[in-house]
C-alpha positions as YAML, in Angstrom:
chain: A
units: angstrom
residues:
- id: 1
  name: MET
  ca: [-115.70, 61.67, -119.28]
- id: 2
  name: ASN
  ca: [-114.38, 60.89, -115.75]
- id: 3
  name: THR
  ca: [-116.62, 60.73, -113.34]
- id: 4
  name: SER
  ca: [-116.62, 58.75, -109.71]
- id: 5
  name: VAL
  ca: [-119.26, 57.76, -107.17]
- id: 6
  name: VAL
  ca: [-119.13, 58.92, -104.10]
- id: 7
  name: ARG
  ca: [-122.30, 57.51, -102.26]
- id: 8
  name: ASP
  ca: [-125.61, 57.24, -104.05]
- id: 9
  name: ASN
  ca: [-126.37, 60.39, -106.21]
- id: 10
  name: VAL
  ca: [-123.08, 62.06, -105.03]
- id: 11
  name: TYR
  ca: [-120.20, 62.23, -107.80]
- id: 12
  name: TRP
  ca: [-116.56, 63.36, -107.99]
- id: 13
  name: VAL
  ca: [-115.98, 65.13, -111.12]
- id: 14
  name: GLY
  ca: [-112.46, 66.66, -110.99]
- id: 15
  name: TYR
  ca: [-109.70, 66.64, -112.67]
- id: 16
  name: VAL
  ca: [-106.23, 64.45, -111.64]
- id: 17
  name: ASP
  ca: [-103.13, 66.50, -112.64]
- id: 18
  name: TRP
  ca: [-100.48, 63.96, -113.15]
- id: 19
  name: ASP
  ca: [-97.54, 66.11, -113.91]
- id: 20
  name: VAL
  ca: [-97.64, 69.15, -111.72]
- id: 21
  name: ARG
  ca: [-94.18, 69.15, -109.85]
- id: 22
  name: ASP
  ca: [-94.50, 72.39, -108.29]
- id: 23
  name: PHE
  ca: [-97.18, 74.00, -105.76]
- id: 24
  name: HIS
  ca: [-96.20, 77.37, -104.48]
- id: 25
  name: GLY
  ca: [-92.67, 76.17, -103.93]
- id: 26
  name: TYR
  ca: [-94.13, 72.84, -102.54]
- id: 27
  name: SER
  ca: [-92.72, 69.89, -104.22]
- id: 28
  name: THR
  ca: [-95.42, 67.62, -105.69]
- id: 29
  name: THR
  ca: [-93.51, 64.84, -106.89]
- id: 30
  name: ARG
  ca: [-96.81, 62.66, -106.97]
- id: 31
  name: GLY
  ca: [-99.12, 65.05, -108.72]
- id: 32
  name: SER
  ca: [-101.99, 66.21, -107.38]
- id: 33
  name: THR
  ca: [-106.02, 66.47, -107.87]
- id: 34
  name: TYR
  ca: [-108.30, 69.16, -108.16]
- id: 35
  name: ASN
  ca: [-111.56, 67.66, -106.46]
- id: 36
  name: SER
  ca: [-115.11, 69.02, -107.45]
- id: 37
  name: TYR
  ca: [-118.40, 67.25, -106.58]
- id: 38
  name: LEU
  ca: [-121.74, 67.07, -107.64]
- id: 39
  name: ILE
  ca: [-124.88, 66.62, -105.72]
- id: 40
  name: LYS
  ca: [-127.55, 65.26, -108.02]
- id: 41
  name: ASP
  ca: [-131.44, 65.84, -106.09]
- id: 42
  name: LYS
  ca: [-134.32, 67.61, -106.87]
- id: 43
  name: ASP
  ca: [-131.89, 70.89, -107.11]
- id: 44
  name: VAL
  ca: [-128.49, 69.95, -108.72]
- id: 45
  name: ALA
  ca: [-125.32, 71.72, -106.51]
- id: 46
  name: ILE
  ca: [-121.74, 71.50, -107.40]
- id: 47
  name: ILE
  ca: [-119.11, 71.88, -104.65]
- id: 48
  name: ASP
  ca: [-116.10, 74.02, -105.75]
- id: 49
  name: SER
  ca: [-114.40, 73.78, -109.13]
- id: 50
  name: VAL
  ca: [-110.90, 73.24, -110.61]
- id: 51
  name: LYS
  ca: [-108.15, 74.86, -111.77]
- id: 52
  name: ALA
  ca: [-108.82, 77.22, -114.95]
- id: 53
  name: PRO
  ca: [-106.81, 75.58, -117.46]
- id: 54
  name: TYR
  ca: [-108.71, 72.09, -116.73]
- id: 55
  name: TYR
  ca: [-112.19, 73.47, -117.03]
- id: 56
  name: LYS
  ca: [-113.30, 71.51, -119.84]
- id: 57
  name: TYR
  ca: [-112.62, 68.28, -117.96]
- id: 58
  name: LEU
  ca: [-115.08, 69.68, -115.26]
- id: 59
  name: LEU
  ca: [-117.68, 70.47, -117.99]
- id: 60
  name: ASP
  ca: [-117.32, 67.58, -119.63]
- id: 61
  name: ASN
  ca: [-117.75, 65.64, -116.51]
- id: 62
  name: ILE
  ca: [-120.69, 67.64, -115.13]
- id: 63
  name: ARG
  ca: [-122.16, 67.34, -118.72]
- id: 64
  name: SER
  ca: [-122.31, 63.50, -118.68]
- id: 65
  name: LEU
  ca: [-124.69, 63.75, -115.36]
- id: 66
  name: VAL
  ca: [-126.86, 66.61, -115.76]
- id: 67
  name: SER
  ca: [-127.44, 69.18, -118.48]
- id: 68
  name: PHE
  ca: [-125.81, 72.94, -117.41]
- id: 69
  name: ASP
  ca: [-129.45, 74.26, -117.02]
- id: 70
  name: GLU
  ca: [-130.06, 71.56, -114.13]
- id: 71
  name: VAL
  ca: [-127.28, 72.96, -112.04]
- id: 72
  name: LYS
  ca: [-129.20, 75.40, -109.15]
- id: 73
  name: TYR
  ca: [-126.35, 76.14, -106.69]
- id: 74
  name: VAL
  ca: [-122.27, 76.23, -107.29]
- id: 75
  name: VAL
  ca: [-120.75, 75.90, -103.57]
- id: 76
  name: CYS
  ca: [-117.41, 77.63, -103.29]
- id: 77
  name: ASN
  ca: [-115.47, 76.91, -100.34]
- id: 78
  name: HIS
  ca: [-112.64, 78.74, -100.77]
- id: 79
  name: ALA
  ca: [-111.64, 81.35, -103.31]
- id: 80
  name: GLU
  ca: [-108.17, 80.21, -104.26]
- id: 81
  name: PRO
  ca: [-107.59, 79.86, -107.77]
- id: 82
  name: ASP
  ca: [-106.85, 76.00, -107.74]
- id: 83
  name: HIS
  ca: [-110.44, 75.70, -106.62]
- id: 84
  name: SER
  ca: [-112.26, 78.85, -107.90]
- id: 85
  name: GLY
  ca: [-110.66, 79.22, -111.48]
- id: 86
  name: SER
  ca: [-113.15, 77.60, -113.28]
- id: 87
  name: ILE
  ca: [-116.06, 79.01, -111.49]
- id: 88
  name: PRO
  ca: [-116.38, 82.31, -114.11]
- id: 89
  name: ILE
  ca: [-116.55, 79.68, -117.01]
- id: 90
  name: LEU
  ca: [-119.17, 77.35, -114.84]
- id: 91
  name: MET
  ca: [-121.11, 80.27, -114.19]
- id: 92
  name: GLN
  ca: [-121.77, 81.50, -118.16]
- id: 93
  name: GLU
  ca: [-122.64, 77.70, -118.79]
- id: 94
  name: CYS
  ca: [-124.80, 77.39, -115.77]
- id: 95
  name: LYS
  ca: [-127.42, 80.20, -116.28]
- id: 96
  name: ASN
  ca: [-129.57, 79.01, -113.45]
- id: 97
  name: ALA
  ca: [-126.91, 78.57, -111.06]
- id: 98
  name: VAL
  ca: [-126.14, 80.75, -107.63]
- id: 99
  name: ILE
  ca: [-123.29, 80.86, -106.12]
- id: 100
  name: VAL
  ca: [-123.31, 79.69, -102.46]
- id: 101
  name: CYS
  ca: [-120.34, 81.21, -100.17]
- id: 102
  name: ASN
  ca: [-119.67, 83.04, -97.22]
- id: 103
  name: ASP
  ca: [-119.35, 86.99, -97.04]
- id: 104
  name: LYS
  ca: [-115.27, 86.86, -97.02]
- id: 105
  name: CYS
  ca: [-115.44, 84.42, -99.79]
- id: 106
  name: LYS
  ca: [-117.97, 86.82, -101.96]
- id: 107
  name: SER
  ca: [-115.51, 89.35, -101.41]
- id: 108
  name: ALA
  ca: [-112.44, 87.28, -102.53]
- id: 109
  name: LEU
  ca: [-114.23, 86.05, -105.38]
- id: 110
  name: SER
  ca: [-114.86, 89.85, -106.62]
- id: 111
  name: MET
  ca: [-111.30, 90.46, -106.28]
- id: 112
  name: HIS
  ca: [-110.13, 87.53, -108.37]
- id: 113
  name: TYR
  ca: [-112.85, 88.02, -111.00]
- id: 114
  name: ASP
  ca: [-115.76, 90.01, -112.42]
- id: 115
  name: THR
  ca: [-118.41, 88.78, -110.40]
- id: 116
  name: LYS
  ca: [-121.06, 91.74, -111.48]
- id: 117
  name: SER
  ca: [-123.51, 89.48, -113.08]
- id: 118
  name: TRP
  ca: [-123.39, 86.38, -110.54]
- id: 119
  name: LYS
  ca: [-126.09, 85.69, -108.38]
- id: 120
  name: PHE
  ca: [-125.13, 85.28, -105.08]
- id: 121
  name: MET
  ca: [-126.35, 83.52, -101.74]
- id: 122
  name: VAL
  ca: [-124.41, 84.17, -98.97]
- id: 123
  name: VAL
  ca: [-124.80, 81.51, -95.87]
- id: 124
  name: ASP
  ca: [-123.42, 81.39, -92.60]
- id: 125
  name: GLU
  ca: [-123.03, 78.59, -89.88]
- id: 126
  name: SER
  ca: [-126.80, 78.82, -89.31]
- id: 127
  name: SER
  ca: [-127.71, 78.66, -92.78]
- id: 128
  name: THR
  ca: [-129.70, 75.05, -94.17]
- id: 129
  name: LEU
  ca: [-129.89, 74.94, -97.85]
- id: 130
  name: SER
  ca: [-132.62, 72.03, -99.19]
- id: 131
  name: LEU
  ca: [-131.74, 70.53, -102.63]
- id: 132
  name: GLY
  ca: [-134.87, 68.44, -102.10]
- id: 133
  name: THR
  ca: [-134.19, 65.32, -100.15]
- id: 134
  name: CYS
  ca: [-130.64, 66.21, -99.09]
- id: 135
  name: THR
  ca: [-129.41, 69.42, -97.31]
- id: 136
  name: LEU
  ca: [-126.36, 71.51, -97.16]
- id: 137
  name: LYS
  ca: [-124.94, 72.80, -93.68]
- id: 138
  name: PHE
  ca: [-121.91, 75.10, -93.63]
- id: 139
  name: ILE
  ca: [-118.77, 75.23, -91.26]
- id: 140
  name: ASN
  ca: [-116.54, 78.48, -91.47]
- id: 141
  name: THR
  ca: [-112.97, 77.22, -91.17]
- id: 142
  name: PRO
  ca: [-111.29, 81.01, -91.18]
- id: 143
  name: MET
  ca: [-107.55, 80.66, -91.82]
- id: 144
  name: ALA
  ca: [-108.07, 77.13, -92.48]
- id: 145
  name: HIS
  ca: [-106.13, 78.00, -94.70]
- id: 146
  name: TRP
  ca: [-107.59, 81.20, -96.08]
- id: 147
  name: PRO
  ca: [-109.73, 83.77, -93.89]
- id: 148
  name: GLU
  ca: [-112.83, 82.82, -96.33]
- id: 149
  name: SER
  ca: [-112.32, 79.23, -96.15]
- id: 150
  name: MET
  ca: [-115.53, 77.19, -94.96]
- id: 151
  name: ALA
  ca: [-116.41, 73.21, -95.17]
- id: 152
  name: THR
  ca: [-119.80, 71.86, -96.51]
- id: 153
  name: TYR
  ca: [-121.66, 69.20, -94.70]
- id: 154
  name: LEU
  ca: [-124.33, 66.74, -96.19]
- id: 155
  name: PRO
  ca: [-125.85, 65.31, -93.51]
- id: 156
  name: GLU
  ca: [-128.43, 62.45, -95.20]
- id: 157
  name: LYS
  ca: [-125.12, 61.18, -96.78]
- id: 158
  name: LYS
  ca: [-122.60, 61.99, -93.98]
- id: 159
  name: ILE
  ca: [-120.25, 63.55, -96.04]
- id: 160
  name: LEU
  ca: [-117.91, 66.55, -95.21]
- id: 161
  name: PHE
  ca: [-116.48, 68.41, -97.92]
- id: 162
  name: SER
  ca: [-113.49, 69.61, -96.01]
- id: 163
  name: MET
  ca: [-111.89, 72.14, -98.49]
- id: 164
  name: ASP
  ca: [-108.00, 72.09, -97.98]
- id: 165
  name: GLY
  ca: [-108.16, 70.15, -94.90]
- id: 166
  name: PHE
  ca: [-107.19, 66.63, -94.69]
- id: 167
  name: GLY
  ca: [-105.85, 67.19, -98.20]
- id: 168
  name: GLN
  ca: [-103.00, 65.75, -100.35]
- id: 169
  name: HIS
  ca: [-101.06, 66.49, -103.26]
- id: 170
  name: PHE
  ca: [-101.62, 63.11, -104.63]
- id: 171
  name: ALA
  ca: [-102.56, 61.96, -108.01]
- id: 172
  name: SER
  ca: [-104.32, 58.91, -108.22]
- id: 173
  name: SER
  ca: [-106.64, 56.61, -110.33]
- id: 174
  name: GLY
  ca: [-108.44, 55.50, -107.33]
- id: 175
  name: ARG
  ca: [-110.94, 58.41, -105.40]
- id: 176
  name: PHE
  ca: [-110.99, 57.02, -101.97]
- id: 177
  name: ASP
  ca: [-108.00, 56.00, -99.33]
- id: 178
  name: PHE
  ca: [-108.63, 52.24, -99.54]
- id: 179
  name: GLU
  ca: [-107.90, 52.41, -103.29]
- id: 180
  name: GLU
  ca: [-104.65, 53.46, -102.87]
- id: 181
  name: ASN
  ca: [-101.31, 52.44, -100.81]
- id: 182
  name: ILE
  ca: [-102.63, 53.80, -96.95]
- id: 183
  name: ILE
  ca: [-98.67, 54.44, -96.26]
- id: 184
  name: THR
  ca: [-98.07, 56.39, -99.54]
- id: 185
  name: VAL
  ca: [-101.45, 58.73, -98.47]
- id: 186
  name: LEU
  ca: [-100.74, 59.19, -94.80]
- id: 187
  name: HIS
  ca: [-97.54, 60.32, -95.80]
- id: 188
  name: GLU
  ca: [-98.57, 62.53, -98.39]
- id: 189
  name: ALA
  ca: [-101.10, 64.40, -96.16]
- id: 190
  name: LYS
  ca: [-98.32, 64.68, -93.38]
- id: 191
  name: LYS
  ca: [-96.64, 66.47, -96.34]
- id: 192
  name: TYR
  ca: [-99.35, 68.74, -97.05]
- id: 193
  name: TYR
  ca: [-100.08, 69.43, -93.31]
- id: 194
  name: ALA
  ca: [-96.52, 70.49, -93.22]
- id: 195
  name: ASN
  ca: [-96.30, 72.34, -96.09]
- id: 196
  name: ILE
  ca: [-99.48, 74.34, -96.22]
- id: 197
  name: VAL
  ca: [-101.23, 74.39, -92.77]
- id: 198
  name: MET
  ca: [-98.72, 73.83, -90.19]
- id: 199
  name: LEU
  ca: [-98.88, 77.83, -89.36]
- id: 200
  name: TYR
  ca: [-102.71, 77.52, -88.76]
- id: 201
  name: GLY
  ca: [-102.52, 74.32, -86.35]
- id: 202
  name: LYS
  ca: [-104.60, 76.32, -83.75]
- id: 203
  name: GLN
  ca: [-107.45, 77.31, -86.50]
- id: 204
  name: ILE
  ca: [-107.12, 73.51, -87.63]
- id: 205
  name: LYS
  ca: [-107.65, 72.35, -83.93]
- id: 206
  name: SER
  ca: [-111.06, 74.64, -83.77]
- id: 207
  name: VAL
  ca: [-112.14, 72.99, -86.68]
- id: 208
  name: LEU
  ca: [-111.46, 69.46, -85.60]
- id: 209
  name: ASP
  ca: [-113.64, 70.60, -82.60]
- id: 210
  name: LYS
  ca: [-116.41, 71.62, -84.46]
- id: 211
  name: THR
  ca: [-116.75, 68.65, -86.43]
- id: 212
  name: SER
  ca: [-116.14, 66.04, -83.73]
- id: 213
  name: ASN
  ca: [-120.02, 65.91, -82.74]
- id: 214
  name: ILE
  ca: [-121.17, 65.36, -86.50]
- id: 215
  name: GLU
  ca: [-121.42, 62.00, -88.09]
- id: 216
  name: ILE
  ca: [-119.23, 61.51, -90.86]
- id: 217
  name: ASP
  ca: [-118.60, 58.56, -93.36]
- id: 218
  name: ILE
  ca: [-116.89, 60.53, -95.93]
- id: 219
  name: ILE
  ca: [-114.58, 63.16, -95.69]
- id: 220
  name: ALA
  ca: [-113.89, 65.05, -99.59]
- id: 221
  name: PRO
  ca: [-110.90, 67.24, -99.24]
- id: 222
  name: SER
  ca: [-110.12, 69.33, -102.20]
- id: 223
  name: HIS
  ca: [-107.63, 67.76, -103.11]
- id: 224
  name: GLY
  ca: [-106.18, 63.97, -102.87]
- id: 225
  name: VAL
  ca: [-108.09, 61.04, -102.17]
- id: 226
  name: MET
  ca: [-111.04, 61.11, -99.93]
- id: 227
  name: TRP
  ca: [-111.28, 59.39, -96.65]
- id: 228
  name: SER
  ca: [-113.84, 56.35, -95.93]
- id: 229
  name: LYS
  ca: [-111.96, 53.72, -94.38]
- id: 230
  name: TYR
  ca: [-108.82, 55.68, -92.66]
- id: 231
  name: ILE
  ca: [-111.05, 58.71, -91.10]
- id: 232
  name: THR
  ca: [-110.00, 57.72, -87.79]
- id: 233
  name: GLU
  ca: [-106.40, 57.66, -88.08]
- id: 234
  name: ILE
  ca: [-106.16, 61.03, -90.15]
- id: 235
  name: ILE
  ca: [-108.21, 62.50, -87.57]
- id: 236
  name: GLU
  ca: [-105.87, 61.55, -85.13]
- id: 237
  name: ARG
  ca: [-103.12, 62.52, -86.93]
- id: 238
  name: TYR
  ca: [-104.25, 66.02, -87.41]
- id: 239
  name: ARG
  ca: [-104.94, 66.02, -83.81]
- id: 240
  name: ARG
  ca: [-101.65, 65.39, -83.16]
- id: 241
  name: TRP
  ca: [-100.00, 67.72, -85.67]
- id: 242
  name: THR
  ca: [-102.33, 70.31, -84.21]
- id: 243
  name: GLU
  ca: [-100.90, 69.98, -80.76]
- id: 244
  name: HIS
  ca: [-97.44, 70.45, -81.91]
- id: 245
  name: LYS
  ca: [-96.57, 66.96, -80.55]
- id: 246
  name: PRO
  ca: [-93.24, 65.79, -81.08]
- id: 247
  name: VAL
  ca: [-91.48, 62.34, -81.30]
- id: 248
  name: ALA
  ca: [-88.27, 61.17, -79.86]
- id: 249
  name: LYS
  ca: [-86.58, 62.70, -83.36]
- id: 250
  name: VAL
  ca: [-83.36, 64.87, -84.17]
- id: 251
  name: LEU
  ca: [-83.16, 66.35, -87.25]
- id: 252
  name: ILE
  ca: [-79.90, 67.51, -88.54]
- id: 253
  name: PHE
  ca: [-79.70, 69.56, -91.49]
- id: 254
  name: PHE
  ca: [-76.66, 71.95, -93.15]
- id: 255
  name: ASP
  ca: [-75.00, 72.88, -96.05]
- id: 256
  name: THR
  ca: [-71.46, 72.89, -96.48]
- id: 257
  name: MET
  ca: [-68.51, 74.31, -98.91]
- id: 258
  name: TRP
  ca: [-65.42, 72.20, -98.27]
- id: 259
  name: LYS
  ca: [-66.68, 69.40, -95.99]
- id: 260
  name: SER
  ca: [-65.92, 71.15, -92.36]
- id: 261
  name: THR
  ca: [-69.59, 71.95, -91.80]
- id: 262
  name: SER
  ca: [-70.61, 68.07, -92.90]
- id: 263
  name: LEU
  ca: [-68.06, 66.44, -90.40]
- id: 264
  name: MET
  ca: [-69.35, 68.30, -88.06]
- id: 265
  name: ALA
  ca: [-73.03, 67.22, -88.67]
- id: 266
  name: ASP
  ca: [-71.53, 63.40, -89.01]
- id: 267
  name: ALA
  ca: [-70.26, 63.72, -85.39]
- id: 268
  name: ILE
  ca: [-74.01, 65.50, -84.27]
- id: 269
  name: TYR
  ca: [-75.25, 62.51, -85.72]
- id: 270
  name: GLU
  ca: [-72.95, 60.10, -83.98]
- id: 271
  name: GLY
  ca: [-73.60, 61.68, -80.59]
- id: 272
  name: ALA
  ca: [-77.46, 61.71, -81.31]
- id: 273
  name: LEU
  ca: [-77.70, 57.90, -81.67]
- id: 274
  name: LEU
  ca: [-79.33, 56.95, -78.65]
- id: 275
  name: ASP
  ca: [-81.34, 54.14, -78.18]
- id: 276
  name: GLY
  ca: [-85.25, 55.13, -78.59]
- id: 277
  name: VAL
  ca: [-84.20, 58.10, -80.63]
- id: 278
  name: MET
  ca: [-85.17, 58.47, -84.33]
- id: 279
  name: VAL
  ca: [-82.04, 60.55, -86.02]
- id: 280
  name: LYS
  ca: [-82.34, 62.32, -89.38]
- id: 281
  name: LYS
  ca: [-79.64, 63.96, -91.34]
- id: 282
  name: PHE
  ca: [-79.81, 66.33, -94.50]
- id: 283
  name: ASP
  ca: [-77.49, 67.92, -96.60]
- id: 284
  name: LEU
  ca: [-79.64, 70.57, -98.29]
- id: 285
  name: LYS
  ca: [-77.87, 70.22, -101.55]
- id: 286
  name: ASN
  ca: [-79.66, 66.98, -101.57]
- id: 287
  name: THR
  ca: [-83.13, 67.51, -100.56]
- id: 288
  name: ASP
  ca: [-85.67, 70.13, -100.77]
- id: 289
  name: ILE
  ca: [-87.71, 72.60, -98.54]
- id: 290
  name: THR
  ca: [-90.71, 70.53, -98.85]
- id: 291
  name: ASN
  ca: [-88.69, 67.18, -97.07]
- id: 292
  name: ILE
  ca: [-87.35, 69.37, -94.51]
- id: 293
  name: ALA
  ca: [-90.62, 70.87, -93.42]
- id: 294
  name: ILE
  ca: [-92.22, 67.19, -93.08]
- id: 295
  name: GLU
  ca: [-89.17, 66.48, -91.18]
- id: 296
  name: THR
  ca: [-89.41, 69.37, -88.83]
- id: 297
  name: LEU
  ca: [-92.96, 68.78, -88.04]
- id: 298
  name: GLU
  ca: [-92.59, 66.08, -85.47]
- id: 299
  name: SER
  ca: [-89.08, 66.71, -84.67]
- id: 300
  name: ALA
  ca: [-88.14, 67.29, -81.00]
- id: 301
  name: ALA
  ca: [-84.94, 68.71, -81.20]
- id: 302
  name: ILE
  ca: [-83.23, 70.29, -84.55]
- id: 303
  name: ALA
  ca: [-79.23, 71.15, -85.10]
- id: 304
  name: VAL
  ca: [-78.97, 73.82, -88.57]
- id: 305
  name: GLY
  ca: [-75.35, 74.09, -89.84]
- id: 306
  name: THR
  ca: [-73.98, 76.20, -92.16]
- id: 307
  name: PRO
  ca: [-70.43, 77.63, -93.11]
- id: 308
  name: THR
  ca: [-70.10, 81.19, -93.23]
- id: 309
  name: LEU
  ca: [-70.18, 82.75, -97.07]
- id: 310
  name: ASN
  ca: [-70.11, 86.58, -97.03]
- id: 311
  name: LYS
  ca: [-70.40, 87.38, -93.53]
- id: 312
  name: SER
  ca: [-73.40, 85.42, -93.64]
- id: 313
  name: PHE
  ca: [-75.13, 81.91, -94.16]
- id: 314
  name: MET
  ca: [-75.41, 79.68, -97.25]
- id: 315
  name: PRO
  ca: [-77.99, 80.52, -99.60]
- id: 316
  name: LYS
  ca: [-79.99, 77.20, -99.28]
- id: 317
  name: VAL
  ca: [-79.97, 77.24, -95.47]
- id: 318
  name: GLY
  ca: [-81.29, 80.91, -95.70]
- id: 319
  name: GLU
  ca: [-84.21, 79.43, -97.95]
- id: 320
  name: VAL
  ca: [-84.86, 76.54, -95.27]
- id: 321
  name: LEU
  ca: [-84.98, 78.86, -92.44]
- id: 322
  name: THR
  ca: [-87.02, 81.52, -94.26]
- id: 323
  name: TYR
  ca: [-89.62, 79.01, -95.25]
- id: 324
  name: LEU
  ca: [-89.63, 77.36, -91.83]
- id: 325
  name: LYS
  ca: [-90.28, 80.43, -90.14]
- id: 326
  name: GLY
  ca: [-92.95, 81.19, -92.14]
- id: 327
  name: LEU
  ca: [-94.54, 77.56, -91.10]
- id: 328
  name: ALA
  ca: [-93.97, 78.58, -87.39]
- id: 329
  name: PRO
  ca: [-93.37, 75.10, -86.07]
- id: 330
  name: GLN
  ca: [-93.73, 75.18, -82.39]
- id: 331
  name: GLY
  ca: [-91.96, 73.37, -79.63]
- id: 332
  name: LYS
  ca: [-88.59, 73.10, -81.17]
- id: 333
  name: SER
  ca: [-84.94, 72.70, -79.47]
- id: 334
  name: ALA
  ca: [-82.32, 73.84, -81.56]
- id: 335
  name: ILE
  ca: [-78.70, 74.26, -81.95]
- id: 336
  name: ALA
  ca: [-76.67, 76.07, -84.61]
- id: 337
  name: PHE
  ca: [-73.16, 74.85, -86.05]
- id: 338
  name: GLY
  ca: [-70.65, 75.26, -88.75]
- id: 339
  name: SER
  ca: [-67.58, 76.44, -89.84]
- id: 340
  name: TYR
  ca: [-65.82, 79.73, -90.42]
- id: 341
  name: GLY
  ca: [-62.94, 81.18, -92.01]
- id: 342
  name: TRP
  ca: [-62.30, 84.41, -90.21]
- id: 343
  name: ALA
  ca: [-65.56, 86.02, -90.01]
- id: 344
  name: LYS
  ca: [-66.73, 84.23, -86.51]
- id: 345
  name: LYS
  ca: [-69.24, 86.69, -85.58]
- id: 346
  name: SER
  ca: [-71.39, 85.78, -88.56]
- id: 347
  name: GLY
  ca: [-72.76, 82.90, -90.31]
- id: 348
  name: GLN
  ca: [-73.67, 80.57, -87.47]
- id: 349
  name: HIS
  ca: [-74.65, 83.59, -85.29]
- id: 350
  name: ASP
  ca: [-77.07, 84.42, -88.21]
- id: 351
  name: VAL
  ca: [-78.66, 80.80, -87.90]
- id: 352
  name: LEU
  ca: [-78.89, 81.20, -83.74]
- id: 353
  name: GLU
  ca: [-80.57, 84.51, -84.58]
- id: 354
  name: ILE
  ca: [-83.49, 82.84, -86.72]
- id: 355
  name: LEU
  ca: [-83.91, 79.96, -84.33]
- id: 356
  name: LYS
  ca: [-84.58, 82.84, -81.84]
- id: 357
  name: GLN
  ca: [-87.09, 84.16, -83.64]
- id: 358
  name: MET
  ca: [-88.61, 80.91, -84.52]
- id: 359
  name: ASN
  ca: [-88.86, 80.73, -80.68]
- id: 360
  name: CYS
  ca: [-86.90, 77.56, -80.73]
- id: 361
  name: ASN
  ca: [-85.41, 76.32, -77.24]
- id: 362
  name: LEU
  ca: [-81.79, 76.89, -77.57]
- id: 363
  name: LEU
  ca: [-79.92, 73.90, -75.73]
- id: 364
  name: LEU
  ca: [-76.53, 76.23, -76.38]
- id: 365
  name: GLU
  ca: [-76.24, 79.67, -75.98]
- id: 366
  name: GLU
  ca: [-73.51, 80.02, -78.55]
- id: 367
  name: PRO
  ca: [-73.18, 78.35, -81.96]
- id: 368
  name: ILE
  ca: [-70.43, 75.40, -82.26]
- id: 369
  name: GLN
  ca: [-67.81, 76.78, -84.65]
- id: 370
  name: SER
  ca: [-64.83, 75.30, -86.14]
- id: 371
  name: GLN
  ca: [-61.91, 77.56, -87.93]
- id: 372
  name: TYR
  ca: [-61.72, 76.14, -91.01]
- id: 373
  name: VAL
  ca: [-61.21, 72.02, -90.48]
- id: 374
  name: PRO
  ca: [-62.70, 70.78, -87.38]
- id: 375
  name: THR
  ca: [-60.13, 69.78, -84.76]
- id: 376
  name: PRO
  ca: [-60.67, 66.64, -82.94]
- id: 377
  name: GLU
  ca: [-61.71, 68.72, -79.96]
- id: 378
  name: VAL
  ca: [-64.28, 70.44, -81.99]
- id: 379
  name: LEU
  ca: [-65.90, 67.01, -83.13]
- id: 380
  name: GLU
  ca: [-66.00, 65.82, -79.38]
- id: 381
  name: LYS
  ca: [-67.81, 69.08, -79.09]
- id: 382
  name: CYS
  ca: [-70.24, 68.32, -81.43]
- id: 383
  name: ARG
  ca: [-70.71, 64.68, -80.20]
- id: 384
  name: GLU
  ca: [-71.94, 66.06, -77.10]
- id: 385
  name: ALA
  ca: [-74.39, 68.60, -78.82]
- id: 386
  name: GLY
  ca: [-76.09, 65.55, -80.57]
- id: 387
  name: LYS
  ca: [-76.18, 63.69, -77.25]
- id: 388
  name: LEU
  ca: [-77.67, 66.70, -75.54]
- id: 389
  name: LEU
  ca: [-80.20, 66.65, -78.69]
- id: 390
  name: ALA
  ca: [-80.87, 62.98, -78.25]
- id: 391
  name: GLN
  ca: [-81.60, 63.48, -74.58]
- id: 392
  name: THR
  ca: [-84.15, 66.47, -74.92]
- id: 393
  name: ALA
  ca: [-85.86, 64.50, -77.60]
- id: 394
  name: LEU
  ca: [-86.03, 61.14, -75.11]
- id: 395
  name: LYS
  ca: [-88.30, 63.59, -73.34]
- id: 396
  name: TYR
  ca: [-91.15, 62.61, -75.83]
- id: 397
  name: LYS
  ca: [-90.51, 58.80, -76.12]
...
């Protein structure tokens, strides 16, 4: 049994996954949690479930607080299996329970599970569900980050069950933000935003606007710790991220074969070292797409480098650009660079084309190229390009 008190008669009954290291390609180096909550009132409600392999832990946690027959409502905020995966077993055990969700979620659940025997209560933003002394209200949050997503609000306790919003893939023994290193927690929240919901900034902003006039003492997401002491800090960050406001930062990432493109990256880095500008440089052989997404989130300007391989870019560069294109970062200025042997019109030009598709502001119409080993003249062009990137970034100082 592993439960935690959230507030009087509200409990965390989820599962801490210390071992998960990959989540749809997202590198979860600090594990994760699948948060489920139980509200103990005249009528008992459970908010979301856990990933299916961990259903026994959820059942044990619930059983330590109430009998299964006492559970009247199971609220499903989101049909994705890391949150709904244990609901089929929960519905078998809690024979008096009704699934509470919106209409889109009901449809999504029926496409994941056999729901023919389930009883549903379909709610919308006008709905209020009384549990006795407490009530539940519902906030639709479409595409934050699935079409059926919603949040649930418990006004008497001032708790917002925010689903994936404000989450972190972060395993911990503490359940609240103030129980863990807040620098680490905020980093994991940024990592989560960059890799899961950056694409849906407009929709997340709508959620922030919807919830701006309600009183919130606790934000209880479906992954990671709950926000209590640092609610203002995480909301301010979410506001900035949804508005795609960069900082004075230059990001350089590349792959290299025989170090020619690496030499060019070094020269761009040297040129970008202006006062007031943060510059970061990554060889893609030594980092992963998860970290590049984090660094891209607030970068004002980026430089992408590749040697030409088989008339195109290196596979790792293609992987990162495909990933970033899907996440749709906005407001980025960019250049392309790299070395080639004999196919001058491919490789770096292919990178440039993807940067155009990402709606980047191209600071140079053509990539900076070197045939084989870069000459001093080419390296000077790289330094000048680095300076141009830094001057662009400085506008956001």
